[in-house]
C-alpha positions as CSV (number, residue, x, y, z in Angstrom):
1,M,14.9,60.7,32.1
2,E,17.1,62.9,34.3
3,G,17.2,61.8,38.1
4,S,15.6,58.5,37.1
5,R,17.1,55.2,37.7
6,V,17.5,52.9,34.9
7,T,16.7,49.4,36.1
8,P,18.3,46.7,33.7
9,L,15.9,44.2,32.2
10,Q,15.8,41.1,33.9
11,P,14.2,37.6,32.6
12,Q,11.0,37.2,34.7
13,P,10.2,33.8,36.3
14,Q,7.4,31.8,34.5
15,A,5.9,28.7,35.0
16,E,7.4,25.8,33.1
17,K,5.0,24.4,30.3
18,L,5.2,20.7,30.7
19,L,4.8,18.6,27.6
20,P,2.0,15.9,28.0
21,R,3.3,12.5,29.1
22,V,3.7,9.8,26.5
23,T,1.4,6.9,27.0
24,A,3.4,3.6,26.6
25,L,1.9,1.5,23.7
26,S,2.0,-2.2,23.4
27,I,2.6,-3.1,19.7
28,G,2.6,-6.8,18.2
29,I,4.0,-7.5,14.9
30,P,2.7,-11.2,13.9
31,R,4.7,-13.0,11.1
32,E,2.9,-12.7,7.7
33,R,1.5,-16.1,6.6
34,Q,-0.5,-15.5,3.4
35,L,-0.3,-14.2,-0.3
36,Q,3.5,-15.1,-0.2
37,E,4.0,-12.0,1.8
38,R,7.9,-11.2,2.6
39,R,7.4,-7.7,3.9
40,V,7.4,-6.6,7.5
41,P,5.8,-3.4,8.7
42,L,8.5,-2.1,11.1
43,T,12.2,-2.3,10.6
44,P,14.6,-2.7,13.7
45,Q,15.6,0.9,13.5
46,A,11.8,1.9,13.8
47,V,11.5,-0.7,16.9
48,A,14.4,0.9,18.3
49,T,13.1,4.4,18.2
50,L,9.7,3.2,19.6
51,V,11.4,1.5,22.5
52,S,13.5,4.6,23.3
53,R,10.2,6.5,23.7
54,G,8.9,4.0,26.2
55,H,6.8,1.7,24.1
56,K,6.7,-2.1,24.2
57,V,7.2,-4.2,20.8
58,V,6.5,-7.7,20.5
59,I,7.5,-9.4,17.2
60,E,6.9,-12.8,16.1
61,H,10.2,-15.2,15.4
62,R,11.2,-14.8,11.8
63,S,8.7,-11.9,10.9
64,G,11.6,-10.1,9.2
65,E,13.8,-12.7,7.6
66,H,12.6,-12.2,4.0
67,S,13.6,-8.6,4.3
68,S,17.1,-9.3,5.6
69,F,16.1,-8.3,9.2
70,P,17.0,-11.3,11.5
71,D,15.5,-11.7,14.9
72,R,18.8,-10.7,16.4
73,A,18.4,-7.1,14.8
74,Y,14.9,-6.8,16.5
75,S,16.2,-8.3,19.7
76,E,19.0,-5.7,20.0
77,A,16.6,-2.8,19.1
78,G,14.7,-3.8,22.3
79,A,11.9,-6.0,20.9
80,S,10.8,-9.1,22.6
81,I,10.6,-12.1,20.4
82,V,7.7,-14.8,20.6
83,Y,7.1,-18.0,18.7
84,T,3.5,-17.9,18.0
85,P,0.9,-15.4,16.7
86,E,-1.2,-16.2,19.7
87,E,1.4,-14.7,22.0
88,V,1.5,-11.5,19.7
89,Y,-2.2,-11.2,20.0
90,A,-2.2,-11.8,23.6
91,S,0.3,-9.3,24.5
92,A,-0.3,-6.3,22.3
93,D,-3.1,-3.8,22.1
94,Y,-1.9,-2.5,18.6
95,I,-1.4,-5.2,15.9
96,V,0.6,-4.0,13.0
97,K,0.5,-6.3,10.0
98,I,1.0,-6.1,6.2
99,T,-1.8,-8.3,5.0
100,P,-5.3,-8.6,6.7
101,P,-5.5,-11.2,9.5
102,T,-6.2,-14.8,8.4
103,E,-9.3,-16.5,9.5
104,R,-7.4,-18.1,12.4
105,E,-5.8,-14.8,13.3
106,L,-9.3,-13.2,13.6
107,H,-10.0,-15.5,16.5
108,F,-7.0,-14.1,18.4
109,L,-8.2,-10.6,18.1
110,R,-9.4,-9.2,21.4
111,P,-12.0,-6.3,22.1
112,K,-10.8,-2.7,21.8
113,Q,-7.5,-3.9,20.0
114,V,-6.4,-1.7,17.2
115,L,-5.5,-3.4,13.7
116,F,-3.2,-1.9,11.2
117,S,-3.2,-3.8,7.9
118,A,-4.0,-3.6,4.1
119,V,-7.7,-4.2,3.3
120,H,-7.3,-6.0,-0.2
121,M,-10.5,-4.7,-1.5
122,G,-10.2,-7.4,-4.2
123,S,-10.6,-10.6,-1.9
124,L,-12.5,-8.5,1.0
125,R,-15.6,-10.4,2.4
126,A,-18.6,-9.2,4.5
127,E,-18.1,-11.9,7.0
128,Y,-14.4,-10.4,7.9
129,L,-15.8,-6.9,8.3
130,Q,-18.6,-8.4,10.6
131,T,-16.0,-10.2,12.8
132,L,-14.1,-7.0,13.2
133,I,-17.4,-5.2,14.3
134,D,-18.5,-8.0,16.6
135,K,-15.3,-8.0,18.4
136,N,-15.1,-4.3,18.8
137,V,-11.9,-3.9,16.8
138,T,-10.6,-0.4,15.6
139,A,-9.3,-1.3,12.1
140,I,-7.2,1.0,10.0
141,G,-6.7,0.2,6.4
142,Y,-3.5,1.1,4.7
143,E,-5.5,1.8,1.4
144,F,-7.7,4.5,3.1
145,L,-5.0,6.7,4.8
146,Q,-5.1,10.0,3.3
147,A,-2.7,12.9,4.1
148,K,-3.9,16.5,4.2
149,D,-2.8,17.3,0.7
150,G,-5.1,14.3,-0.6
151,S,-2.5,11.9,-1.2
152,L,-2.6,8.3,0.1
153,P,0.9,7.9,1.8
154,I,1.1,4.1,1.9
155,L,-0.5,3.3,-1.3
156,R,1.7,6.0,-3.0
157,I,5.1,4.7,-1.7
158,M,4.0,1.1,-2.6
159,S,2.8,2.2,-6.0
160,E,6.2,3.6,-6.8
161,I,7.9,0.3,-6.0
162,A,5.1,-1.4,-8.2
163,G,5.6,0.9,-11.0
164,Y,9.3,0.4,-11.5
165,A,9.1,-3.2,-10.6
166,S,6.5,-3.7,-13.1
167,I,8.8,-2.9,-16.0
168,Q,11.7,-4.9,-14.6
169,I,9.2,-8.0,-14.5
170,A,8.3,-7.2,-18.2
171,A,11.8,-7.1,-19.4
172,E,12.4,-10.6,-17.7
173,L,9.1,-12.3,-19.0
174,L,9.4,-10.7,-22.6
175,A,12.8,-12.1,-23.0
176,Q,12.3,-15.4,-21.3
177,Q,8.6,-16.4,-21.6
178,G,7.3,-14.1,-24.3
179,R,8.5,-12.9,-27.7
180,A,12.2,-13.5,-26.9
181,M,13.0,-9.8,-27.3
182,L,14.6,-7.1,-25.3
183,L,12.3,-4.7,-23.8
184,G,14.5,-1.7,-25.1
185,G,15.4,-1.4,-28.6
186,I,19.0,-1.5,-30.0
187,T,20.5,-0.2,-33.5
188,G,18.4,-1.3,-36.2
189,V,16.0,-3.0,-33.9
190,P,12.8,-1.1,-32.6
191,P,12.1,-1.2,-28.8
192,A,9.1,-2.8,-27.3
193,R,5.6,-1.1,-27.4
194,V,4.3,-0.6,-23.7
195,L,0.6,0.2,-23.1
196,I,-0.2,1.4,-19.6
197,L,-3.7,1.8,-18.3
198,G,-4.1,4.5,-15.8
199,A,-2.3,7.6,-15.0
200,G,-1.5,7.6,-11.5
201,T,1.4,6.9,-9.4
202,V,2.1,3.2,-10.6
203,A,1.8,4.5,-14.1
204,L,4.1,7.3,-13.4
205,H,6.8,5.4,-12.2
206,A,6.3,2.5,-14.8
207,C,6.6,5.5,-17.6
208,R,9.9,6.5,-16.1
209,A,11.3,2.9,-16.0
210,A,9.9,2.1,-19.6
211,L,11.2,5.4,-21.0
212,G,14.6,4.7,-19.3
213,F,14.8,1.6,-21.4
214,G,13.9,3.4,-24.6
215,C,10.4,1.8,-25.0
216,S,7.7,3.3,-27.0
217,V,5.0,4.1,-24.4
218,T,1.3,4.9,-24.5
219,V,-0.7,5.7,-21.4
220,L,-4.6,5.7,-21.5
221,D,-6.9,6.9,-18.5
222,E,-10.5,7.7,-18.2
223,E,-9.8,11.4,-17.3
224,V,-7.9,14.0,-19.4
225,Y,-6.6,15.9,-16.2
226,R,-4.9,12.8,-14.9
227,L,-3.0,12.4,-18.3
228,Q,-2.1,16.1,-18.1
229,R,-0.7,15.9,-14.7
230,L,1.3,12.6,-15.8
231,R,2.9,14.3,-18.8
232,T,3.8,17.3,-16.5
233,A,5.4,15.1,-13.8
234,L,7.3,13.2,-16.4
235,G,8.8,16.1,-18.2
236,A,9.0,14.0,-21.4
237,P,6.2,13.3,-24.1
238,V,4.4,10.3,-24.1
239,A,1.6,9.1,-26.1
240,T,-1.8,9.5,-24.3
241,G,-5.4,8.9,-24.8
242,L,-8.8,8.1,-23.2
243,I,-9.7,4.5,-22.4
244,Q,-12.3,3.5,-25.1
245,P,-13.1,0.2,-26.7
246,D,-12.2,1.5,-30.2
247,L,-8.7,2.7,-29.3
248,L,-8.0,-0.5,-27.3
249,D,-9.1,-2.5,-30.3
250,E,-6.6,-0.7,-32.2
251,L,-3.6,-0.6,-29.9
252,L,-3.6,-3.9,-28.2
253,P,-2.8,-6.2,-31.2
254,Q,0.3,-3.9,-31.5
255,T,1.3,-4.2,-28.0
256,D,4.2,-6.0,-26.6
257,V,3.6,-5.1,-22.8
258,L,0.2,-4.3,-21.3
259,I,0.3,-3.0,-17.7
260,G,-3.0,-2.6,-15.7
261,A,-2.6,0.3,-13.3
262,L,-6.0,2.1,-13.4
263,Y,-7.2,2.4,-9.7
264,R,-10.4,4.0,-8.2
265,K,-9.6,5.4,-4.8
266,G,-11.3,3.2,-2.1
267,A,-13.2,1.0,-4.7
268,P,-12.6,-2.1,-6.7
269,A,-10.6,-1.6,-9.8
270,H,-12.3,-1.0,-13.1
271,L,-12.3,-3.7,-15.6
272,V,-11.6,-2.2,-19.1
273,V,-9.9,-4.9,-21.2
274,T,-12.0,-7.8,-22.2
275,A,-11.1,-11.5,-22.9
276,E,-11.9,-11.0,-26.5
277,Q,-9.5,-8.0,-26.7
278,V,-6.6,-10.2,-25.0
279,A,-7.3,-12.8,-27.6
280,R,-6.4,-10.3,-30.2
281,M,-3.1,-9.7,-28.8
282,A,0.0,-10.9,-30.4
283,E,1.2,-14.4,-29.0
284,G,3.9,-14.0,-26.4
285,S,3.0,-10.6,-25.5
286,I,3.0,-9.6,-21.6
287,I,0.2,-8.6,-19.4
288,I,1.0,-7.3,-15.8
289,D,-2.2,-6.5,-14.0
290,V,-0.7,-4.5,-11.1
291,A,-4.4,-3.6,-10.0
292,I,-5.1,-7.3,-9.5
293,D,-5.2,-6.7,-5.7
294,Q,-8.2,-4.5,-6.4
295,G,-9.8,-6.9,-8.7
296,G,-7.7,-6.2,-12.0
297,N,-8.3,-4.2,-15.2
298,I,-8.1,-7.2,-17.4
299,E,-10.9,-9.6,-17.7
300,T,-8.4,-12.7,-18.1
301,S,-6.4,-11.9,-15.0
302,V,-6.6,-14.2,-12.2
303,Q,-4.6,-13.9,-8.8
304,T,-1.0,-15.7,-8.9
305,T,1.7,-16.0,-6.4
306,H,5.4,-15.3,-6.1
307,E,6.1,-19.1,-6.4
308,L,3.9,-19.3,-9.4
309,P,3.6,-15.9,-10.9
310,T,2.6,-16.5,-14.5
311,F,0.1,-18.3,-16.5
312,S,-0.6,-18.1,-20.3
313,K,-4.1,-17.3,-21.8
314,Y,-4.7,-17.1,-25.5
315,G,-1.0,-17.1,-25.9
316,V,-0.5,-14.1,-23.6
317,V,1.8,-14.4,-20.7
318,H,-0.2,-13.0,-17.6
319,Y,1.7,-11.7,-14.3
320,C,-1.1,-11.2,-11.7
321,V,0.6,-11.2,-8.4
322,P,-1.3,-8.9,-5.9
323,N,1.6,-7.7,-3.7
324,I,4.2,-6.8,-6.4
325,P,6.4,-4.8,-3.8
326,S,6.9,-8.1,-1.9
327,R,9.3,-8.9,-4.6
328,V,11.8,-6.5,-3.1
329,P,10.7,-6.9,0.6
330,R,13.8,-4.9,2.3
331,T,13.0,-1.7,0.2
332,A,9.3,-2.1,0.6
333,S,9.6,-2.9,4.4
334,I,11.7,0.4,5.0
335,A,9.3,2.4,3.0
336,L,6.3,1.2,4.7
337,S,7.9,1.7,8.1
338,N,8.7,5.2,7.2
339,V,5.1,5.9,7.2
340,L,3.9,3.9,10.1
341,L,6.7,4.9,12.6
342,P,5.4,8.6,12.7
343,I,1.8,7.6,13.1
344,L,2.7,5.1,16.2
345,L,4.8,8.0,17.7
346,R,1.9,10.3,17.4
347,L,-0.4,7.8,19.1
348,G,1.6,7.7,22.0
349,D,1.7,11.4,22.3
350,Y,-2.0,11.5,22.2
351,G,-2.7,8.4,24.5
352,N,-5.1,6.5,22.2
353,V,-6.8,6.6,18.6
354,R,-9.9,8.5,19.8
355,N,-7.6,11.4,20.9
356,L,-5.7,11.3,17.8
357,I,-8.7,11.4,15.6
358,A,-10.3,14.2,17.5
359,A,-7.1,16.1,16.9
360,G,-7.7,16.0,13.3
361,H,-4.8,13.5,12.6
362,M,-4.6,11.7,9.1
363,L,-5.3,8.5,11.1
364,R,-9.2,9.2,11.1
365,T,-9.1,8.6,7.2
366,G,-7.8,5.1,7.5
367,V,-10.5,3.8,10.2
368,Y,-13.0,1.6,8.7
369,T,-14.4,0.0,12.0
370,Y,-14.8,1.5,15.3
371,G,-16.7,1.0,18.4
372,K,-18.5,-2.1,16.8
373,H,-19.6,0.0,13.7
374,L,-18.6,-0.1,10.2
375,T,-17.4,3.5,9.5
376,N,-16.2,3.5,5.9
377,R,-19.2,4.5,3.4
378,T,-17.6,2.9,0.4
379,L,-17.4,-0.4,2.2
380,A,-20.9,0.0,3.4
381,R,-22.1,0.6,-0.2
382,L,-20.1,-2.2,-1.5
383,F,-21.6,-4.8,1.0
384,Q,-25.0,-3.3,1.7
385,M,-24.1,-2.9,5.2
386,D,-25.1,-0.1,7.7
387,S,-22.3,2.4,8.6
388,L,-21.9,5.3,11.0
389,D,-19.9,8.6,10.6
390,L,-16.8,8.3,12.6
391,D,-17.2,12.0,13.9
392,I,-20.3,10.8,15.7
393,L,-18.7,8.1,17.6
394,V,-15.5,10.2,18.4
395,V,-17.1,13.4,19.7
């Protein structure tokens, strides 16, 4: 306007918004001592990130050696190296493991500690749960952690590894202990016939690997929509069908490799192949029961170890190691660390488990004991124990 004086726009002073101060966590990593476990939950690179954010990490001597992560790598990343599990449990508020604590380790747990580990539904005992409850330990199970899109991030990444590895294992066993044949066919020789139970993540990646070998692949599941989803994800046609006794009776005698990968979320695996059906399979055929860690899909399956991974029943070679990803511990450790690191960093941002749960983080889905209560309904039904909704305890 004429005669008015134009004042140039100037930035106005504002109060600086401060970010919340990160709470320093004390994180302990004991060396694994059961089920031939070779993985480590956090890599040296993840430890370096945690230490750079002000967190303290204590790791037991030789924890990462099977994954080609020497003590020196952890020390250089800023971790403190100790030589007994007692020292780990005594010096850390957050215990990060792969397998559930052993009976001896349960005694080392202290009230209000937070435990990250697998649950292993197939071998879980009510006494184990009661010990965690009595000690007032907040326990977070890898099998239960669920992202906002409904996926199970730790189970998914381990299932990817297990799916690919199961076909590699099948190729070795079929040639060396089984029917003395290649998994894939060559000119004039048909390929192996692979039957996969389940249409989840393990099955998807087992299918991809088997198709890559040129195998004849059939997938059976209990739900049509899962079969449709698998075919879409594969982008390649595979034979599919619903799991029914008559169909299994028809297919199993013609099957060279049977892979059990039928899981039920948060519950023991479903037994679908009977001993009588196994007995009708061809001599030298292979069974790989990937679901053995949740109880198994095949009646003749019995847990084995990496040292003695196979046994023969009715002339059929069984591979029933419950932690297949541990065959490739470096790959599996990096994959697991990639999921756990952001959770631990977020815990530091929020200060404790309670605050992070209240903020709606996916961590709440993994909690199965909290404040001297069992909070997982599936486990409560399985063991006929009382449970309390986690939201009641956190509010």
